BALO-315114 format. One record per residue (C-alpha): residue number from 0; residue in one letter; x, y, z. Coordinates in nm, 4 decimals. Last residue first. Example, Ala and Ser with C-alpha at 12.3 -4.5 7.8 and 13.67 -1.06 7.14 Angstrom:
% residues 2
@num->1&residuo->s&u->1.3670&v->-0.1060&w->0.7140 $
@num->0&residuo->a&u->1.2300&v->-0.4500&w->0.7800 $
% end
This chain:
% residues 129
@num->128&residuo->p&u->0.1784&v->2.1928&w->0.7628 $
@num->127&residuo->q&u->0.0304&v->1.8522&w->0.5772 $
@num->126&residuo->q&u->-0.0598&v->1.9453&w->0.2043 $
@num->125&residuo->q&u->0.2636&v->1.7626&w->0.1574 $
@num->124&residuo->k&u->0.1313&v->1.4807&w->0.2383 $
@num->123&residuo->l&u->-0.1129&v->1.4415&w->0.1233 $
@num->122&residuo->a&u->0.1024&v->1.5080&w->-0.2542 $
@num->121&residuo->q&u->0.3114&v->1.2505&w->-0.1434 $
@num->120&residuo->l&u->0.0367&v->0.9511&w->-0.0834 $
@num->119&residuo->q&u->-0.1219&v->1.0325&w->-0.4496 $
@num->118&residuo->m&u->0.2118&v->1.0100&w->-0.5795 $
@num->117&residuo->r&u->0.2935&v->0.7246&w->-0.4413 $
@num->116&residuo->v&u->-0.0684&v->0.5777&w->-0.5713 $
@num->115&residuo->e&u->0.0099&v->0.6837&w->-0.9104 $
@num->114&residuo->q&u->0.3295&v->0.4727&w->-0.9448 $
@num->113&residuo->l&u->0.2216&v->0.1882&w->-0.8007 $
@num->112&residuo->r&u->-0.0776&v->0.1872&w->-1.0328 $
@num->111&residuo->q&u->0.1964&v->0.2407&w->-1.4071 $
@num->110&residuo->l&u->0.4136&v->-0.1129&w->-1.2600 $
@num->109&residuo->a&u->0.0944&v->-0.2716&w->-1.2156 $
@num->108&residuo->d&u->-0.0404&v->-0.1605&w->-1.5053 $
@num->107&residuo->k&u->0.2843&v->-0.2375&w->-1.6643 $
@num->106&residuo->g&u->0.2147&v->-0.5709&w->-1.6000 $
@num->105&residuo->p&u->0.3968&v->-0.7333&w->-1.3046 $
@num->104&residuo->v&u->0.5517&v->-1.0638&w->-1.3754 $
@num->103&residuo->q&u->0.3794&v->-1.3260&w->-1.2868 $
@num->102&residuo->d&u->0.3516&v->-1.5828&w->-0.9455 $
@num->101&residuo->a&u->0.0197&v->-1.6164&w->-0.8313 $
@num->100&residuo->g&u->-0.2178&v->-1.4163&w->-0.5570 $
@num->99&residuo->n&u->0.0611&v->-1.2284&w->-0.4460 $
@num->98&residuo->m&u->0.0030&v->-0.8723&w->-0.7462 $
@num->97&residuo->m&u->-0.3278&v->-0.8998&w->-0.6365 $
@num->96&residuo->y&u->-0.3480&v->-0.9017&w->-0.3060 $
@num->95&residuo->y&u->-0.0441&v->-0.5908&w->-0.3339 $
@num->94&residuo->l&u->-0.2019&v->-0.3943&w->-0.5117 $
@num->93&residuo->y&u->-0.5782&v->-0.4118&w->-0.3299 $
@num->92&residuo->g&u->-0.2852&v->-0.3330&w->-0.0734 $
@num->91&residuo->i&u->-0.2266&v->0.0017&w->-0.2402 $
@num->90&residuo->q&u->-0.6153&v->0.1097&w->-0.3110 $
@num->89&residuo->a&u->-0.7346&v->0.0233&w->0.0377 $
@num->88&residuo->l&u->-0.5138&v->0.2471&w->0.1875 $
@num->87&residuo->l&u->-0.5821&v->0.4989&w->-0.0726 $
@num->86&residuo->m&u->-0.9520&v->0.5235&w->-0.0647 $
@num->85&residuo->q&u->-1.2179&v->0.2382&w->-0.2098 $
@num->84&residuo->q&u->-1.5590&v->0.3922&w->-0.2165 $
@num->83&residuo->p&u->-1.7807&v->0.2135&w->0.0506 $
@num->82&residuo->y&u->-1.9490&v->-0.0360&w->-0.0668 $
@num->81&residuo->a&u->-2.2389&v->-0.1959&w->0.2316 $
@num->80&residuo->g&u->-2.2413&v->0.1558&w->0.3931 $
@num->79&residuo->e&u->-2.0642&v->0.3264&w->0.7070 $
@num->78&residuo->e&u->-1.6808&v->0.2996&w->0.8246 $
@num->77&residuo->e&u->-1.5500&v->0.5453&w->0.4995 $
@num->76&residuo->n&u->-1.2426&v->0.4197&w->0.3441 $
@num->75&residuo->k&u->-0.8959&v->0.5961&w->0.5190 $
@num->74&residuo->l&u->-0.6354&v->0.7885&w->0.3279 $
@num->73&residuo->q&u->-0.8620&v->1.0292&w->0.1406 $
@num->72&residuo->s&u->-1.1033&v->1.1219&w->0.4755 $
@num->71&residuo->l&u->-0.7756&v->1.1001&w->0.6344 $
@num->70&residuo->t&u->-0.6091&v->1.3755&w->0.4363 $
@num->69&residuo->n&u->-1.0454&v->1.5814&w->0.4684 $
@num->68&residuo->e&u->-0.9499&v->1.4889&w->0.8335 $
@num->67&residuo->l&u->-0.6433&v->1.6576&w->0.8900 $
@num->66&residuo->t&u->-0.7338&v->2.0530&w->0.7717 $
@num->65&residuo->q&u->-1.1296&v->2.0766&w->0.9392 $
@num->64&residuo->l&u->-0.8686&v->1.9838&w->1.2642 $
@num->63&residuo->q&u->-0.6034&v->2.2357&w->1.0962 $
@num->62&residuo->t&u->-0.9462&v->2.4784&w->1.0500 $
@num->61&residuo->s&u->-1.0480&v->2.3603&w->1.3959 $
@num->60&residuo->a&u->-0.7463&v->2.4394&w->1.6000 $
@num->59&residuo->e&u->-0.8454&v->2.7494&w->1.7231 $
@num->58&residuo->p&u->-1.1567&v->2.6028&w->1.9126 $
@num->57&residuo->k&u->-0.9928&v->2.2391&w->2.0414 $
@num->56&residuo->g&u->-1.2024&v->2.0077&w->2.1393 $
@num->55&residuo->k&u->-1.0695&v->1.7244&w->1.8783 $
@num->54&residuo->l&u->-0.6969&v->1.8606&w->1.8523 $
@num->53&residuo->k&u->-0.5283&v->1.5662&w->1.9695 $
@num->52&residuo->e&u->-0.7084&v->1.3800&w->1.8422 $
@num->51&residuo->a&u->-0.6067&v->1.4770&w->1.4675 $
@num->50&residuo->e&u->-0.2288&v->1.5036&w->1.6221 $
@num->49&residuo->k&u->-0.2944&v->1.1030&w->1.6482 $
@num->48&residuo->e&u->-0.5639&v->0.9854&w->1.3480 $
@num->47&residuo->l&u->-0.2319&v->1.2034&w->1.0891 $
@num->46&residuo->a&u->0.0019&v->1.0411&w->1.2943 $
@num->45&residuo->d&u->-0.1549&v->0.6696&w->1.2660 $
@num->44&residuo->t&u->-0.2310&v->0.7627&w->0.9010 $
@num->43&residuo->f&u->0.1156&v->0.8713&w->0.7831 $
@num->42&residuo->q&u->0.2686&v->0.5349&w->0.9626 $
@num->41&residuo->r&u->-0.0353&v->0.3505&w->0.7122 $
@num->40&residuo->a&u->0.0841&v->0.4871&w->0.4210 $
@num->39&residuo->e&u->0.4482&v->0.4275&w->0.4941 $
@num->38&residuo->s&u->0.3853&v->0.0434&w->0.5282 $
@num->37&residuo->l&u->0.1728&v->0.0296&w->0.1774 $
@num->36&residuo->v&u->0.4228&v->0.2425&w->0.0406 $
@num->35&residuo->d&u->0.6472&v->-0.0333&w->0.1762 $
@num->34&residuo->i&u->0.4403&v->-0.3273&w->0.1105 $
@num->33&residuo->v&u->0.4204&v->-0.2108&w->-0.2644 $
@num->32&residuo->e&u->0.7927&v->-0.1793&w->-0.2990 $
@num->31&residuo->k&u->0.7856&v->-0.4837&w->-0.1145 $
@num->30&residuo->q&u->0.5233&v->-0.6014&w->-0.4067 $
@num->29&residuo->f&u->0.7849&v->-0.5396&w->-0.6329 $
@num->28&residuo->k&u->1.0989&v->-0.6882&w->-0.5958 $
@num->27&residuo->v&u->0.9079&v->-1.0438&w->-0.5165 $
@num->26&residuo->q&u->0.7519&v->-0.9782&w->-0.8254 $
@num->25&residuo->t&u->1.0992&v->-0.8990&w->-1.0243 $
@num->24&residuo->q&u->1.1845&v->-1.2508&w->-0.8489 $
@num->23&residuo->i&u->1.0287&v->-1.4370&w->-0.9653 $
@num->22&residuo->d&u->1.0419&v->-1.3372&w->-1.3197 $
@num->21&residuo->e&u->1.4229&v->-1.3762&w->-1.3070 $
@num->20&residuo->s&u->1.3352&v->-1.7458&w->-1.1563 $
@num->19&residuo->t&u->1.1298&v->-1.8004&w->-1.4535 $
@num->18&residuo->i&u->0.7735&v->-1.8380&w->-1.6131 $
@num->17&residuo->g&u->0.7619&v->-1.9756&w->-1.9142 $
@num->16&residuo->a&u->0.4689&v->-2.1708&w->-1.7931 $
@num->15&residuo->d&u->0.6241&v->-2.5069&w->-1.8222 $
@num->14&residuo->s&u->0.8698&v->-2.3502&w->-1.5535 $
@num->13&residuo->l&u->0.5234&v->-2.3054&w->-1.3869 $
@num->12&residuo->r&u->0.4652&v->-2.5568&w->-1.3870 $
@num->11&residuo->p&u->0.7715&v->-2.6996&w->-1.2639 $
@num->10&residuo->d&u->0.7273&v->-2.5286&w->-0.9050 $
@num->9&residuo->i&u->1.1005&v->-2.3176&w->-0.9174 $
@num->8&residuo->v&u->1.3821&v->-2.4243&w->-0.7223 $
@num->7&residuo->i&u->1.4718&v->-2.3510&w->-0.3300 $
@num->6&residuo->e&u->1.8106&v->-2.5123&w->-0.2576 $
@num->5&residuo->f&u->1.8530&v->-2.7201&w->0.0572 $
@num->4&residuo->p&u->2.1482&v->-2.7247&w->0.3174 $
@num->3&residuo->q&u->2.1571&v->-2.9314&w->0.5799 $
@num->2&residuo->q&u->2.1825&v->-2.8898&w->0.9289 $
@num->1&residuo->l&u->2.1512&v->-3.1179&w->1.2819 $
@num->0&residuo->v&u->2.1517&v->-2.9168&w->1.5780 $
% end
């Protein structure tokens, strides 16, 4: 097996534009944080969907089922309509998409938005019994 060390270097066009290796490391760190929040939100959604499925058809659990469905409606986009309101999962995914589209330092707005979606997710989690 032939092995050869290599070094990853920044695209010269980026360095000409003022982007540094540190900027890219900051972006990658931010992307990982967004992925972690998105993964947490998806796991939470999956757990709620499984719990809701168990409660369907049980009249004594109608209040709990309604609470679960309300939370799910805040997490997931509605299936119907040409332009559904973008709910939390879609918003987190879009934040990742925006930061993954180009090599750039995460801006103040992106950092603030990540904090907002984290807080929204935590608030939804705290509403569950």
